[in-house]
C-alpha positions in Angstrom: 17.4 15.5 1.1 14.5 14.6 -1.0 11.1 14.7 0.7 9.1 11.5 1.0 6.2 13.1 -0.9 8.5 14.2 -3.7 9.9 10.6 -4.0 6.4 9.3 -4.2 5.4 11.9 -6.7 8.4 11.1 -8.9 7.5 7.4 -8.8 3.9 8.2 -9.6 5.0 10.2 -12.7 7.2 7.2 -13.7 4.1 4.8 -13.4 1.7 7.2 -15.1 4.1 7.8 -18.0 3.9 4.0 -18.7 0.1 4.0 -18.1 0.5 1.5 -15.3 -2.2 1.0 -12.7 -1.0 1.6 -9.1 -1.7 3.4 -5.9 0.1 4.2 -2.7 -0.6 2.3 0.4 1.0 2.2 3.9 2.2 5.3 5.7 1.5 7.8 2.9 -2.2 6.7 2.8 -2.3 6.8 6.6 -1.3 10.5 6.4 -4.7 11.0 4.8 -7.0 8.5 6.5 -5.6 8.2 10.0 -3.4 10.1 12.5 -0.2 11.0 10.7 2.9 9.3 12.0 6.5 9.3 10.9 7.1 7.0 7.9 10.4 6.5 6.3 9.5 4.7 3.1 7.1 4.7 0.2 4.8 1.7 -0.3 2.7 1.1 -3.3 0.7 -1.6 -5.1 1.5 -1.9 -8.8 -0.9 -4.0 -10.8 1.3 -6.4 -12.8 -1.0 -9.4 -13.0 0.7 -12.8 -13.2 3.2 -13.7 -15.8 4.2 -10.2 -16.8 6.0 -9.2 -13.6 9.5 -9.3 -15.1 8.8 -6.6 -17.7 7.6 -4.2 -14.9 10.6 -5.2 -12.6 13.1 -4.6 -15.4 11.6 -1.2 -16.4 11.7 -0.1 -12.7 15.3 -1.4 -12.2 16.4 0.6 -15.2 15.5 3.8 -13.3 15.7 2.9 -9.6 18.3 1.5 -7.3 17.7 -1.9 -5.8 17.8 -2.0 -2.0 19.0 -5.5 -1.8 21.3 -7.8 -3.8 19.3 -10.0 -6.2 16.3 -7.6 -6.0 15.0 -8.9 -9.3 14.9 -12.5 -8.2 13.5 -11.5 -4.7 10.7 -9.6 -6.4 9.8 -12.5 -8.7 9.6 -15.0 -5.9 8.1 -12.7 -3.2 6.1 -10.2 -5.3 7.8 -7.2 -3.7 10.5 -5.1 -5.3 12.7 -3.3 -2.8 14.2 -0.1 -4.0 16.0 2.9 -2.6 16.6 6.5 -3.7 20.1 8.1 -3.8 19.2 9.7 -0.4 18.3 6.2 1.1 14.5 6.5 1.1 13.0 3.1 0.6 10.4 2.3 -2.0 8.5 -1.0 -1.6 6.6 -2.0 -4.7 4.1 -4.8 -4.2 3.4 -6.6 -7.4 -0.4 -6.9 -7.4 -2.4 -9.5 -9.2 -5.2 -10.9 -7.1 -8.7 -9.6 -7.4 -8.5 -7.7 -4.1 -5.4 -5.8 -5.4 -7.3 -4.9 -8.5 -10.1 -3.5 -6.3 -7.5 -1.4 -4.3 -6.4 0.3 -7.4 -9.9 0.7 -8.8 -11.0 2.5 -5.5 -7.8 4.7 -5.3 -8.2 8.4 -5.5 -5.9 11.4 -6.1 -5.3 13.4 -2.9 -3.4 16.7 -2.7 -0.7 16.5 0.0 1.1 19.7 -0.8 0.1 22.5 -3.1 0.5 21.1 -6.6 1.5 17.7 -5.4 -1.2 15.0 -5.5 -0.7 11.3 -5.0 -3.0 8.4 -5.9 -3.7 6.5 -2.7 -5.8 3.6 -1.6 -9.2 4.1 0.1 -9.5 4.2 3.8 -11.3 0.9 3.7 -8.6 -0.8 1.7 -5.9 0.6 4.1 -7.8 -0.9 7.0 -7.9 -4.3 5.2 -4.3 -4.2 4.2 -3.1 -3.2 7.7 -5.3 -5.7 9.4 -4.2 -8.5 7.1 -0.5 -7.6 7.8 -1.3 -8.3 11.4 1.7 -6.6 13.0 1.7 -4.4 16.1 2.3 -1.1 14.2 -0.3 -2.0 11.6 -2.9 -2.5 14.4 -2.0 0.9 15.8 -2.5 2.3 12.3 -5.9 0.6 11.9 -6.9 2.0 15.3 -6.0 5.5 14.1 -8.1 5.1 10.9 -11.0 3.9 13.0 -10.6 6.8 15.4 -10.6 9.3 12.5 -13.1 7.6 10.1 -15.3 5.1 12.0 -18.6 6.5 10.8 -17.6 6.9 7.2 -16.0 3.6 6.6 -17.9 0.9 4.5 -17.7 -1.8 7.1 -19.6 -4.3 4.9 -16.9 -4.0 2.3 -14.0 -4.2 4.9 -15.4 -7.3 6.6 -16.3 -9.1 3.3 -12.9 -8.5 1.7 -11.0 -9.2 4.9 -12.9 -12.4 5.5 -12.0 -13.6 2.0 -8.3 -12.8 2.6 -8.2 -14.4 6.0 -9.7 -17.6 4.6 -6.7 -17.8 2.2 -4.4 -17.2 5.2 -6.4 -19.7 7.3 -6.6 -17.1 10.1 -9.8 -16.0 11.9 -7.8 -14.2 14.6 -7.5 -11.1 12.4 -11.2 -10.7 12.1 -11.6 -11.1 15.8 -8.9 -8.5 16.5 -10.6 -6.0 14.1 -14.0 -6.6 15.8 -12.4 -6.1 19.2 -10.6 -2.9 18.1 -13.9 -1.5 16.7 -15.6 -2.3 19.9 -13.0 -0.2 21.7 -13.2 2.7 19.2 
């Protein structure tokens, strides 16, 4: 069975060959910035902008297996392309286009996970923002693990500013309060 890191590395080569802007988010980034936990899929943000998504989707679907029926249409309407490897490992490609997603990719860095295998991942701050904004139980556990591991090195001004902007779009101030509460307990 193909290893998750190898799946990510192969997808990274696919993106780099096309000179696409991207970075890994989710569980793979958590392996670097928080307490590692079992993750069963590969999540990444691919900067497509708005209006050109179909060319990215079609190129990816020419090489990768869709995980759902009508994956192309789902990706166009939901901005997430759901893929699978032959071994059943999921690859979730978020189609980025908003300014925050551009920042995620701009801040990304290459981290060596295995000898000779580096992956371009989001920053710890951007992972905290993404996980907080997702606002699910497991995401809050992940945020807590990043805080536990990196509290004193995180740029909290950046985290709070970006998260505040995103929460305004979602019309939710509960997320900011949850993060403040979690930091108070860290």
